[in-house]
C-alpha positions in Angstrom: 152.3 151.5 55.3 153.7 152.1 59.1 156.5 154.9 57.8 153.9 156.6 55.6 151.5 156.6 58.9 153.8 158.1 60.9 155.0 160.4 58.7 151.4 161.6 58.3 151.5 161.8 62.1 154.7 164.1 62.1 152.8 166.1 59.3 150.0 166.4 61.3 151.6 167.1 64.9 153.5 170.1 62.7 150.9 172.2 61.9 149.0 174.3 64.6 146.4 172.7 66.8 142.7 173.7 65.2 141.3 174.6 68.2 144.3 176.5 69.8 143.8 178.7 66.7 140.5 179.1 67.2 140.5 179.9 70.6 143.3 182.9 69.9 140.8 183.7 66.5 137.7 184.0 69.3 140.0 186.5 72.1 141.3 188.1 69.1 138.1 191.1 68.8 137.5 191.2 72.5 138.9 193.5 75.2 141.9 192.1 77.0 141.6 191.1 81.0 143.9 191.1 83.7 143.3 189.6 86.6 145.2 190.6 89.5 144.5 187.8 91.9 145.2 187.3 95.7 144.6 184.2 98.3 142.3 186.7 100.9 141.3 190.4 101.3 144.3 192.7 102.5 147.0 191.6 100.3 146.9 194.2 98.3 145.4 193.8 94.8 143.9 196.9 94.4 146.8 198.5 95.8 149.3 196.7 93.5 146.4 197.2 90.4 146.6 200.9 90.8 150.4 201.2 91.2 150.6 199.1 87.7 147.8 201.6 86.4 150.3 204.7 87.5 153.0 203.0 86.1 151.1 202.5 82.3 149.8 206.4 83.1 153.2 207.5 83.0 154.2 206.1 80.5 151.6 207.8 78.5 148.7 204.9 78.1 144.9 206.0 78.8 144.1 204.9 82.2 140.4 205.0 83.5 138.9 204.3 86.6 135.6 202.5 86.3 135.4 202.1 89.9 138.1 201.3 92.7 137.0 199.8 96.4 139.6 201.7 98.6 137.9 200.7 102.1 138.8 203.4 104.1 142.8 202.5 103.4 144.5 205.6 103.0 147.7 204.2 101.0 145.0 202.9 98.8 143.0 206.1 97.9 146.6 207.8 97.5 147.7 205.4 94.5 144.7 206.8 92.6 146.6 210.0 92.0 146.5 211.7 88.8 144.1 208.4 87.3 141.0 209.5 85.3 137.7 209.0 87.7 134.4 207.9 86.5 131.1 209.4 87.8 129.4 206.3 89.5 125.5 205.7 89.1 123.2 206.2 91.7 120.5 203.4 92.5 118.0 203.8 95.0 116.9 200.7 96.6 114.7 200.6 99.8 115.1 203.9 100.7 119.1 204.1 100.8 121.1 205.4 97.9 123.6 203.1 96.2 126.7 203.8 94.8 127.3 201.7 91.2 129.6 201.2 89.0 128.5 203.2 85.6 128.2 200.7 82.7 127.0 203.0 79.9 129.0 205.7 80.9 132.0 203.0 80.6 131.0 202.0 77.2 130.7 205.6 75.6 134.1 207.3 77.6 137.0 208.3 75.1 139.7 206.8 77.6 138.3 203.6 77.6 138.2 202.8 74.2 141.4 201.1 72.5 144.5 201.4 73.6 143.2 202.5 76.9 142.7 200.7 80.0 139.7 200.5 82.5 140.1 199.7 85.8 137.0 197.8 87.7 137.8 196.8 91.1 136.0 193.5 93.1 135.2 190.9 90.2 132.9 188.7 92.7 130.3 192.2 93.4 127.0 191.6 93.1 124.9 194.9 91.0 121.9 196.5 92.7 118.6 196.1 91.8 118.0 197.7 89.1 121.3 196.9 87.3 121.8 195.9 83.5 123.4 192.8 84.8 123.4 191.0 88.2 127.2 190.2 88.7 129.9 192.8 87.8 131.8 190.1 86.2 128.9 190.4 83.4 129.5 193.9 82.9 133.3 192.9 82.2 132.3 190.4 79.3 130.1 192.7 77.8 133.0 195.8 78.4 135.2 193.3 76.5 133.0 192.2 73.8 132.9 195.9 73.7 136.5 196.0 72.8 137.9 197.5 76.1 140.4 196.1 77.8 139.7 195.9 81.8 142.1 195.1 85.1 140.5 193.9 87.6 140.9 191.9 91.1 139.4 189.1 92.6 140.4 186.4 95.8 140.6 182.8 95.2 138.3 182.0 97.2 135.2 183.2 95.1 135.4 180.9 91.9 132.6 179.2 91.8 134.6 175.7 91.4 136.1 176.8 95.0 133.0 177.7 96.9 132.6 174.0 98.8 136.3 173.8 99.3 136.4 177.1 100.6 133.3 176.0 102.7 134.6 172.7 104.1 138.1 175.0 105.5 137.0 178.5 106.8 133.1 177.4 107.8 131.8 180.4 105.8 129.7 180.2 102.5 130.7 182.2 99.6 127.5 184.0 98.3 129.6 186.3 95.5 131.0 183.9 92.7 132.6 184.1 89.7 131.9 180.9 87.2 135.8 179.7 86.4 135.4 180.3 82.8 136.0 184.0 83.3 139.6 183.4 84.9 140.0 180.4 82.4 139.5 183.5 79.7 141.8 186.6 80.7 144.5 187.1 79.1 147.2 187.5 82.1 146.6 186.4 86.3 148.6 188.6 88.4 149.1 186.3 91.6 149.2 189.1 94.6 151.2 187.1 97.1 151.1 187.8 100.8 152.3 185.1 103.7 150.0 184.8 106.0 152.5 185.8 108.9 153.1 189.4 107.3 148.6 189.2 106.7 148.0 188.4 110.2 150.3 191.9 111.0 148.8 194.2 108.5 145.3 192.7 110.2 146.5 193.6 113.9 147.9 197.3 112.7 144.6 198.6 111.1 145.9 198.5 107.5 142.9 196.3 106.5 139.8 197.0 108.5 138.7 198.8 111.4 140.2 197.5 114.9 136.6 196.1 116.1 135.7 195.0 112.8 140.1 193.0 112.3 139.5 191.8 116.2 136.3 189.5 114.9 137.9 188.8 111.3 140.7 187.4 113.5 138.6 184.9 115.5 137.1 183.9 112.5 138.0 183.7 108.9 141.7 185.1 109.5 142.9 181.9 110.9 146.3 181.5 109.7 145.4 177.7 108.9 142.8 179.4 106.9 145.0 181.3 105.4 147.8 179.3 104.1 145.5 177.1 102.3 143.6 179.8 100.7 146.8 180.8 99.7 147.6 177.0 98.7 144.7 177.2 96.5 145.8 180.4 94.7 149.1 179.1 93.8 147.4 176.4 92.5 145.0 177.7 90.3 147.6 180.4 89.2 150.5 177.6 88.2 147.4 175.9 86.6 147.0 178.9 84.4 150.3 179.1 83.7 150.6 176.0 82.3 147.6 176.2 80.4 149.1 179.3 78.4 152.1 177.3 78.1 150.4 174.7 76.4 148.0 177.0 74.4 151.2 178.5 72.8 152.9 175.2 71.9 149.4 173.9 70.2 149.0 177.0 68.4 152.3 177.7 67.4 152.9 173.7 66.2 156.0 173.3 69.1 156.7 169.7 69.9 156.4 168.9 73.6 157.0 168.2 75.7 158.8 171.7 77.1 159.7 170.5 80.9 157.6 174.0 82.3 155.4 171.5 84.5 155.0 168.2 85.3 151.4 166.7 83.8 150.7 163.1 84.1 148.6 160.8 81.2 147.3 157.4 82.1 146.4 155.6 79.0 143.5 153.3 79.8 142.9 149.9 78.1 140.5 147.2 78.7 142.5 144.9 80.4 142.1 144.6 84.1 145.0 146.7 85.0 143.0 149.5 83.5 141.8 150.3 86.6 144.8 150.0 88.6 146.8 152.3 86.3 144.5 154.9 86.5 145.1 154.7 90.2 148.7 154.7 90.0 148.5 158.0 87.7 146.7 159.3 90.0 149.4 158.5 93.3 152.3 160.0 90.6 150.4 163.3 90.2 149.0 164.1 93.7 153.3 163.4 94.1 153.8 165.9 91.6 151.7 167.8 92.5 150.4 167.9 88.1 147.0 167.5 86.6 146.1 164.5 85.6 145.2 163.1 82.3 143.2 160.3 81.2 143.3 158.7 77.5 141.4 155.4 75.7 142.8 155.0 72.1 140.8 152.5 70.1 141.9 150.7 66.6 139.8 149.9 63.7 140.4 146.4 65.0 138.4 147.3 68.1 141.6 145.9 70.8 142.5 149.3 72.4 145.6 150.4 74.0 145.9 147.4 76.0 144.9 144.7 73.1 142.2 143.3 75.2 138.8 143.1 74.0 137.3 144.8 77.2 135.0 147.2 78.1 137.3 150.4 78.8 134.0 152.4 80.8 134.7 151.1 84.0 138.6 153.1 84.0 137.0 156.3 82.6 134.8 156.6 85.0 137.1 155.9 87.7 139.4 158.6 86.0 136.6 161.2 85.9 135.7 160.3 89.2 139.4 160.9 90.7 139.6 164.2 89.1 141.5 163.4 85.7 140.0 164.7 82.4 139.1 162.0 79.8 139.4 161.7 76.0 139.0 158.8 73.8 140.5 158.7 69.8 140.0 156.5 67.4 143.2 155.8 65.5 145.3 153.1 63.3 148.5 153.6 64.7 148.4 153.6 68.3 152.0 154.3 69.2 151.3 157.2 66.9 148.1 158.3 68.4 149.3 158.1 72.2 152.8 160.5 71.0 151.0 163.0 69.2 148.1 163.2 72.2 151.0 163.2 74.6 153.3 165.7 72.7 150.1 168.3 72.1 149.1 168.1 75.7 152.7 168.6 77.0 153.1 165.8 78.7 155.7 164.4 80.6 155.0 161.2 82.1 153.3 158.3 80.9 151.1 155.5 82.6 150.1 152.3 81.1 150.0 149.0 81.8 152.2 146.0 81.8 149.6 144.1 79.7 150.8 140.3 78.3 151.8 141.8 74.4 151.9 138.6 72.3 154.8 136.3 71.5 155.5 137.4 68.1 155.2 141.3 69.6 157.6 140.6 72.1 160.7 138.8 69.7 160.2 141.3 66.9 159.8 144.6 69.7 156.1 145.4 68.8 154.9 146.1 71.8 153.1 149.3 72.6 155.8 149.7 75.7 158.6 149.3 73.3 157.4 151.6 70.6 156.7 154.1 73.0 160.1 153.8 74.5 161.6 154.4 71.1 160.2 157.6 70.0 158.9 159.0 73.3 162.4 159.4 74.9 161.3 162.9 76.2 158.7 161.1 78.5 159.3 159.0 81.5 157.0 155.6 81.2 155.7 154.3 83.7 154.6 150.4 83.7 151.5 149.2 85.9 152.1 145.3 86.7 148.6 143.7 86.8 146.6 143.5 90.2 148.0 141.5 93.1 144.9 138.8 92.9 144.6 138.5 89.6 148.8 137.7 89.4 147.9 134.9 92.9 145.8 133.1 90.2 147.2 130.3 88.3 148.0 130.9 84.6 144.5 130.7 82.1 144.7 128.7 79.4 144.1 130.4 76.0 140.8 131.7 75.2 138.4 129.6 73.3 138.3 130.8 69.2 135.4 133.0 69.7 133.1 133.5 67.3 130.8 137.0 66.6 128.4 138.4 69.1 125.4 136.9 68.9 127.1 133.6 66.7 127.1 130.4 69.3 130.5 129.6 69.8 129.2 125.6 68.7 128.0 126.6 65.2 131.9 127.5 64.2 132.9 123.7 64.9 129.9 122.8 62.3 130.6 125.7 60.2 133.9 125.0 59.6 134.0 120.9 58.0 130.8 121.9 56.7 131.6 125.1 54.7 134.9 122.7 53.2 132.7 119.4 52.7 130.8 122.3 50.2 133.2 123.9 48.3 134.4 119.9 48.4 131.1 119.0 46.4 131.3 121.6 43.9 134.8 121.5 42.7 134.2 117.8 42.6 131.4 118.8 40.4 132.7 121.0 38.1 136.4 118.8 38.1 135.6 117.6 34.7 134.9 121.5 33.1 137.7 123.7 35.5 141.4 123.4 36.0 142.9 121.8 38.7 144.0 124.9 40.0 140.3 126.5 39.3 139.3 124.3 42.6 141.3 126.2 44.8 139.1 129.5 44.2 136.0 127.6 45.4 137.9 126.7 48.6 139.1 130.9 48.8 135.4 131.4 48.6 134.6 129.1 51.2 137.3 130.7 53.8 135.9 134.1 52.9 132.5 133.0 53.7 134.2 131.9 57.1 136.2 135.2 57.5 133.0 137.2 57.4 130.6 135.2 59.0 132.6 133.6 62.1 136.1 135.8 62.6 139.9 135.3 61.4 140.6 132.1 63.8 137.9 129.6 62.1 138.8 130.9 58.6 142.4 130.1 59.6 140.7 126.6 60.1 139.2 126.6 57.0 142.1 127.3 55.0 144.3 124.8 56.6 141.2 121.9 56.0 140.4 123.3 52.6 144.3 123.5 50.9 144.6 119.8 53.1 141.0 119.0 50.8 142.3 120.8 47.8 145.6 118.9 47.8 144.4 115.2 48.6 141.2 115.1 46.0 143.1 117.5 43.2 146.3 118.1 43.2 148.6 115.9 41.2 149.1 113.0 42.6 145.9 112.4 43.3 144.3 111.1 46.8 147.6 111.4 48.4 148.9 114.8 50.6 152.3 114.8 48.2 152.7 117.7 45.6 155.0 117.4 42.5 156.1 119.7 40.6 157.2 123.2 41.0 153.6 124.5 39.5 152.1 122.6 42.1 154.3 123.5 45.2 154.1 127.5 44.0 150.3 127.0 43.6 149.5 125.3 46.8 152.1 128.0 48.7 150.0 130.7 46.7 146.7 129.3 48.2 148.0 129.1 51.8 148.9 132.7 52.0 146.0 134.1 49.8 143.6 132.0 52.6 145.3 133.4 55.6 145.5 136.8 54.5 142.0 136.7 53.4 140.9 134.9 57.1 143.1 137.5 58.7 141.5 140.8 56.4 138.1 139.7 55.7 137.5 138.4 59.8 139.1 141.7 60.9 136.4 143.5 58.4 133.4 141.1 59.5 134.3 141.8 63.3 134.5 145.4 63.2 131.2 145.7 61.0 129.5 143.1 63.3 130.8 145.3 66.8 129.4 148.7 64.3 125.9 146.8 64.5 126.0 146.1 67.9 126.9 150.2 68.3 124.2 151.1 66.4 121.9 148.7 68.0 122.7 150.3 71.2 122.6 154.1 70.1 119.0 153.3 68.5 118.2 151.7 71.8 119.6 155.0 73.7 117.9 157.3 71.3 114.7 155.4 72.0 115.2 155.7 75.8 115.7 159.0 75.8 112.6 159.7 73.8 110.1 157.3 75.9 112.0 158.9 79.7 110.9 162.4 78.0 107.6 161.4 77.3 107.0 159.9 80.9 104.1 161.5 82.5 105.0 161.0 86.3 108.0 158.7 88.5 106.3 155.6 88.0 105.4 156.2 84.7 109.3 156.3 84.3 110.5 153.8 86.2 108.5 151.0 84.2 110.3 152.4 81.1 113.3 151.7 83.1 112.5 148.3 84.0 111.4 147.5 80.3 114.2 148.9 78.8 117.0 146.7 80.7 114.4 143.6 80.4 114.9 144.0 76.7 118.5 144.6 76.9 119.3 142.3 79.0 116.9 139.8 78.2 116.0 138.8 81.5 114.1 139.4 84.2 114.4 142.9 85.8 113.7 145.6 88.3 114.8 148.9 89.2 115.0 149.9 93.2 114.9 153.6 94.4 116.5 154.6 98.1 114.6 155.3 100.8 116.4 156.3 103.6 119.3 154.4 102.7 117.1 150.7 102.2 116.6 149.7 98.5 112.9 149.8 97.8 111.1 147.8 94.7 109.7 150.2 92.4 109.1 148.6 89.3 110.3 145.2 87.6 109.5 143.2 84.5 107.7 140.9 84.7 105.6 141.9 86.9 106.3 139.3 89.6 109.9 139.5 89.2 111.5 140.7 92.7 114.9 140.0 94.5 115.3 137.6 97.1 116.1 138.3 100.5 119.4 137.0 100.1 120.4 139.6 97.0 118.9 142.4 98.7 121.9 142.3 101.0 123.3 142.9 97.5 121.2 145.6 97.1 121.7 147.3 100.0 125.5 147.1 99.7 125.7 148.3 95.7 123.0 151.5 96.8 125.6 152.1 100.0 128.8 151.7 98.1 127.8 153.4 94.5 129.1 149.9 92.8 128.1 147.2 91.3 127.3 144.0 93.6 125.6 140.5 93.3 126.1 138.0 90.5 128.6 138.0 87.9 130.7 140.9 90.7 133.4 140.7 93.4 131.2 141.8 96.1 128.2 139.2 96.9 128.5 137.2 94.2 126.3 134.2 95.6 123.2 136.5 95.3 121.0 135.3 92.4 120.8 139.4 91.3 123.0 142.0 90.2 122.6 145.5 90.8 123.8 148.3 89.2 123.5 151.8 90.7 122.2 154.6 89.2 124.4 157.3 89.6 124.2 160.6 90.3 126.7 163.5 91.7 125.0 163.4 95.3 125.8 159.4 94.7 123.3 156.5 94.0 119.8 157.9 93.9 118.9 153.8 93.1 119.4 150.9 91.1 118.7 148.7 88.1 118.6 144.7 89.2 119.0 141.6 86.5 118.6 138.1 87.8 121.3 136.1 86.3 120.4 132.6 87.6 117.9 131.6 85.2 118.8 128.4 83.2 119.0 129.1 79.8 120.1 132.1 79.2 123.0 133.8 77.7 126.0 135.3 79.2 125.8 139.2 78.7 128.0 140.3 75.6 130.6 143.6 76.2 127.6 146.1 74.3 124.9 145.0 75.6 126.7 145.7 78.9 127.5 148.7 78.0 124.1 149.5 76.5 123.2 148.6 80.2 125.6 151.1 81.5 124.4 153.8 79.3 120.6 152.8 80.7 121.4 152.9 84.0 123.3 157.1 83.0 120.5 158.2 81.3 118.0 156.4 83.8 119.6 158.6 87.0 119.6 161.7 84.8 115.8 161.1 84.0 115.3 160.7 87.9 117.5 163.0 88.7 116.0 166.1 86.5 112.2 165.0 87.6 113.7 165.4 91.4 114.6 168.4 91.3 111.8 169.8 88.3 109.3 168.8 91.9 111.9 170.8 94.0 111.5 173.5 92.0 108.0 173.1 92.3 108.1 172.5 95.7 110.0 175.6 95.9 107.9 177.5 93.5 104.8 176.7 95.5 106.2 177.6 99.2 107.4 181.2 97.9 104.1 182.0 96.5 102.5 180.4 99.8 105.4 182.7 101.6 104.4 185.8 99.4 100.9 185.6 100.6 101.3 184.6 104.1 103.3 188.0 104.0 100.9 189.9 101.7 98.3 188.8 104.2 100.1 189.6 107.3 100.9 192.9 105.7 96.9 193.9 104.9 96.0 192.4 108.6 98.6 194.6 110.7 97.7 197.5 108.2 94.3 197.6 107.0 92.3 195.7 109.8 94.0 197.8 112.5 93.1 201.1 111.2 88.6 199.8 111.7 90.1 198.5 115.2 92.1 201.8 116.0 88.5 203.9 115.5 86.3 201.2 116.8 88.5 201.3 120.0 89.3 205.5 120.0 85.3 205.8 120.1 84.4 203.1 122.4 87.1 204.7 124.8 85.6 208.4 124.6 82.5 207.1 125.4 83.6 205.3 128.5 85.3 208.4 129.7 83.8 211.0 128.7 80.2 209.8 127.5 78.2 211.8 130.3 80.0 214.9 129.2 79.7 214.5 125.1 76.3 216.0 123.6 73.3 213.6 122.0 75.2 214.4 118.9 78.8 213.2 119.2 78.0 210.2 121.3 75.8 209.6 118.0 78.8 210.1 115.7 81.0 207.7 117.9 78.2 205.2 117.7 78.1 205.4 114.2 82.0 205.4 113.6 82.2 202.5 115.7 79.2 200.5 113.6 81.0 201.5 110.3 84.2 200.3 111.0 83.0 197.4 112.2 80.8 196.4 109.1 84.2 197.2 107.2 86.2 194.9 109.7 83.2 192.8 108.8 83.4 193.0 105.3 87.7 192.5 105.6 87.3 189.6 107.4 84.8 188.2 105.4 86.7 188.6 102.1 89.2 186.4 103.7 87.6 183.8 104.3 86.5 183.6 101.0 89.3 183.6 99.6 90.3 180.8 101.6 87.6 178.9 100.8 88.4 179.9 97.0 91.3 179.0 97.3 90.5 175.6 99.0 88.2 174.5 96.5 85.4 174.6 99.1 82.9 176.9 97.3 80.2 175.2 95.6 77.6 177.3 93.3 73.9 176.8 94.3 72.2 177.6 90.7 69.0 178.7 89.5 67.8 181.3 87.1 67.8 184.8 88.5 66.2 187.8 87.2 69.0 190.5 86.3 66.8 193.4 86.4 65.8 193.1 89.7 69.8 191.8 91.1 71.1 195.0 89.4 68.8 197.2 90.9 68.6 195.9 94.5 72.9 196.0 94.6 73.4 199.6 93.3 70.2 200.9 95.5 72.3 199.4 98.3 76.0 200.9 97.0 73.7 204.5 96.7 72.4 204.6 100.2 76.0 203.5 101.8 77.4 205.9 100.1 75.2 208.5 99.5 76.0 208.8 95.6 73.9 208.8 92.6 74.3 205.4 90.4 72.8 205.3 87.0 71.2 201.8 86.3 70.7 200.9 82.4 69.0 197.2 81.9 67.5 196.6 78.4 64.1 194.9 78.9 63.9 190.8 77.8 67.1 190.0 79.1 67.2 186.0 79.3 67.3 184.6 83.0 70.8 182.3 83.3 71.1 179.7 85.7 73.5 181.3 88.1 74.1 181.5 92.1 72.1 184.7 93.1 74.1 184.9 96.4 77.2 185.1 94.8 76.3 187.4 91.9 74.9 189.9 94.3 78.5 189.5 96.5 80.1 189.9 93.2 78.1 193.2 92.1 78.9 194.3 96.1 82.6 194.4 95.6 82.2 195.8 92.0 80.6 198.4 93.3 82.6 199.0 96.6 85.8 199.4 94.4 84.2 202.1 91.4 82.6 204.2 94.3 86.4 203.8 96.7 88.4 204.8 93.2 86.6 207.6 91.8 86.1 210.8 93.0 83.0 211.9 95.6 80.4 213.5 92.4 81.5 211.7 90.0 79.3 208.8 88.0 79.5 205.1 87.9 77.7 203.3 85.8 76.4 200.0 86.0 75.1 198.4 82.6 74.0 195.0 81.1 73.8 193.6 77.7 73.6 190.7 75.5 76.8 189.4 73.4 76.1 186.3 71.8 75.7 183.3 74.0 76.7 185.9 77.0 75.7 188.2 79.5 77.9 191.5 80.6 77.4 193.3 83.5 80.1 196.2 83.4 80.6 198.6 86.4 82.2 201.7 85.1 83.6 204.7 87.0 85.1 207.9 86.5 88.1 208.0 88.6 92.3 208.0 87.4 92.1 204.7 86.1 94.7 202.2 86.7 97.9 202.0 84.4 99.0 199.9 81.5 101.8 198.1 83.3 99.0 196.7 86.4 96.0 196.3 84.7 96.9 192.7 84.3 97.7 192.1 88.1 94.4 194.0 89.8 92.9 190.9 89.9 95.8 189.0 92.6 95.1 188.8 96.0 96.4 191.8 97.8 96.8 193.5 95.1 96.7 197.6 95.2 97.4 199.9 92.6 100.5 201.9 93.7 99.0 206.0 94.0 101.4 207.1 97.1 99.5 208.1 100.5 96.3 209.4 99.4 95.1 205.6 97.7 91.9 204.6 100.0 91.9 202.0 102.4 91.3 198.1 101.7 93.2 194.6 101.5 93.1 194.5 98.1 90.8 191.2 98.0 87.8 192.7 96.6 88.6 191.9 92.8 90.4 189.1 93.7 87.5 187.8 95.2 85.1 188.3 92.2 87.4 186.6 89.7 87.2 183.9 91.7 83.5 184.2 92.3 83.1 184.2 88.8 85.0 181.7 87.8 83.2 179.1 90.2 79.7 180.3 88.3 81.0 179.2 84.8 82.1 183.2 83.7 85.4 185.0 83.4 86.2 188.9 84.7 88.2 191.9 82.8 89.0 195.1 83.5 89.7 197.9 80.9 91.2 201.6 81.8 91.0 204.0 79.7 87.1 203.6 80.0 86.4 206.3 77.9 88.6 208.5 75.4 86.9 211.8 76.3 89.4 214.6 76.0 89.4 216.4 79.8 87.9 213.8 81.5 89.1 211.2 83.8 90.1 208.0 81.7 88.3 205.6 85.0 87.9 201.9 84.8 85.3 199.7 83.2 85.1 196.0 84.8 83.2 193.6 83.3 81.6 190.1 84.0 81.0 187.9 81.5 77.9 185.1 82.3 77.0 182.1 79.9 73.4 181.7 79.0 
C-alpha cells in the first residue's frame, strides 16, 4: 500500500502544477508588462527604458512613446531620438491646462498593437481629475487587457506594501502607490541599480534636480542612509520576484526541486509542544539566509498530524503568520510523501521540524518522520528542533491513560469493556447448544467492534484480550481452562486475536475520525450561526451580547466580553448577567490586553486567576477580550474542538467589532465632510453674497455723509432707497440662514390651524407684485377646502418661491400661481418663463447653497431659498417638486414649475 501511495505521489509530481498552468493561461491573452524598477529618483530608469526601446527600434521593432517624463534632463530627452511620440491629452482642471497620457489614442494607435511596444513612464502617477482611471497603473491594466505590451518605470518606495516602511525610514509618506499584484503580475522586472554615493554625486552635479531643489533633497529624502535602505528594498524585492519566476517555471514544467537558485525555508508545524519553537527557529534561519519562509501543517486521516500528537496546531500557525511566513495546510495519508512533494513544488532548500518523541516501534523500524524525510529527501537540509527548555527540565511524564472519544467520560470505558464482554459471554452461553464453539468467537468480535467504534482502539484492544480469555476459558476445549488442545484450536485462537486487534485498530480509527468530523461539523455550524447573528446585530451592545452568549454556549461556563478603553479592560457584556471577573482576574485581563496573548487560568501567564482571557485580535492589536470562568467545580475541561471553536469565535468577534468601528469611523468622516462642505458653502455665501448688500449700504451712507449737502433731493432719496433695499435683502439672507439652522436642528414646530388658501395666495402674490413691479397671474378655483397648516410658514414658502421665480425669469415675462386639488392633496404651483433648469441639476435645486450654473449673469443669492422651502413644507407634512421644462411650446423659454403638495 505504501509503495502504491508513493508511486501515486511520484506520478503527481511528474505532472505540471494546475495552478501554475492556470497562471500561464491567464497571462497568455494579455499584453506583456516590463517594469524598470529603481530604488530612488535619478537612478536612470527612464534613460534605461528609452535606451532599450531604441535598441528594439533599431532591430526593426515598433515602439510608441505614450508618455515620458524627462524632468528637464537633456540626456534623457535625447534618448527619445527617432521614437514615435503619442500626442498628450489636454485636461483643464481648476483653471490650469494639464497634459496627461491619452489612453484612447494609445488603444487606437497602430504602432501600439502587437508586436509593438508602448512606453509609459511613472507607473505610480496619479491622473488628473476627468481621466478615465484615477491611477496610471489602471491605464496599464486596460492596455494589457487589450493585448498591448507596455514598458514602464517605478521606484520601490511606491509599492503599496512598503509605504509604511518607507515612511519610517525617510519620514516621508508616499501618497501615490501601486498595488503589489501589479508588480507581481509583470512579465519582466529589470532592476536599475546605482550605489548611493554615485546617486548623491549625480544630485550634486545637477543631473537629477535643479540646484535649489537638489540642495533641499540632500537635506531630506536623499540622505545616504535612506538611499541604502531603499536600495536594499529594491534588491530584495527583485530577488523575491526572480525566485517566484523560477518556482513558477518549475511548477509549470513539472521540474522536481529544489533548484540551487536561492534559499527557501519550510517549517513543518505539528501539534506538539515544540511547534512554536520550530516556527521561531525557522524564522531565525530564514533571516540569516535572507530567504522566504513557509509554514506547512499536514493532517492525516487519523488526525495525528506532523508531530504524531493530537494537539491544536493553530497557535503555531498564527505565530507563523505574524512572523511573515506563508501558511498552508493540507490533508494527506502518506505524511512524508506529502511533505516532500510540497517542498519540491515550492523549491524549498531547508526543512525545519521538531525532534518529537516517536513511538518505540517507529524508532526501531526507522519509520520516524525525520528518518522518512532524510532517506528520499537528500536534496534538502533537514533541521531538527528540540523541545523548549522548560519542557526538558520537567520530569519524564507518565504515559497518558487511554482516552475515550470526545464527549465520553474515561470512567465509562472501565465499565464498558467488562460490560460488553460479559454481555457477549451471556449470549454465547445462551447459544452454546446451537452454535459451534468457533461461532461464539464471532459474538466476541461484535463486542470488540462495538468497543472500537464507541470508545476507541485502546479500550477495544483491552476488550479483545479479555474476550479471548473468556472465549478460551468457557468455549474452547478443554473448557474451564486457559489451555488449547489441537492445531485447530490454536489456529482459531490466533486468527481470533489477529482479527480482533485489526478490528480494534481500524474501527477505532474510523470511530475517532467520525467523532472528530462530527465535532468539526458542530464547530462549523456554530460559526455559521454566529456569523448570521453577528451580521444581524443592530448595535455594538447587541453584538457584544451575542459574543458573550455564544462563548457561554461553547465553553459551557460563565463568559464575559471586555473592551479596551485607554488600555484598561472594561466589561461590556456577560452571560449570565451577574458574571464578572474578580479583582485578581482583572490583573490577568490587563496583561492579556497589553500583550495580545492568553492569560489567566490554564495559561502560562497569571494561571492562579479564576478566569481565562482570550484576546480579540486585529491588525492594530487587541480590541478586547473574551473571559471564561474556569474555577467552578464540576465543569468538564475544554476539549480541543471547543478550544478551536472559541478561538474562531474570538476571530469572528474581532472582525465584527473592527467592521463596526470602521463603519462608525466612515459615518463620522462622512458627517464631518458634509459639515465641512456646508461650512465652506456658508462661508462662501457670506463672503460673496452678503458682502454685496453691505458694500451697497456702506457706499450709499458714505456718499450721504461726505456729499449729502451737495446732492439733490432726488439723489439723496435714491441713495436712501438703495440702502433700505439692500438692508431688506441682507435681513432676508440672514433670516434664511437662521431658518436653515432651525430646520437642520429640528427646532421648528409648525402651529397648525385651518388656512384660507385663496386669501393666503392673494396676499403673497400682491406683496411680490408690489416689490417687483411685475404682474403675477393667480388662478384659484372656488370651493377649495381649508387645510390645517401653519399660516406663517406657508406664507414664507410662497414668498421664497415667488422671489425665486421673479429672480430667474426675464423682466416682463409672466409668472403664474395656481392652486388645485389632486385626490387627498392640495397642489400649489409657481411657474416662471425663465431659461429652465438643466436636467443634470434638477435633483439638486433643493440642496442648501446650491445654485444653478449660469455663468456671470446669475442673479445674486445664497442658494438657500428653495432648501428652506423644502424644509418648511416637510415640517407641515407635505412635499415639494421641481419640473423643467414647464411647457413645450416652440419659441418660448422652457420655464420651471415648483409644485407644493400639501395633505388635506
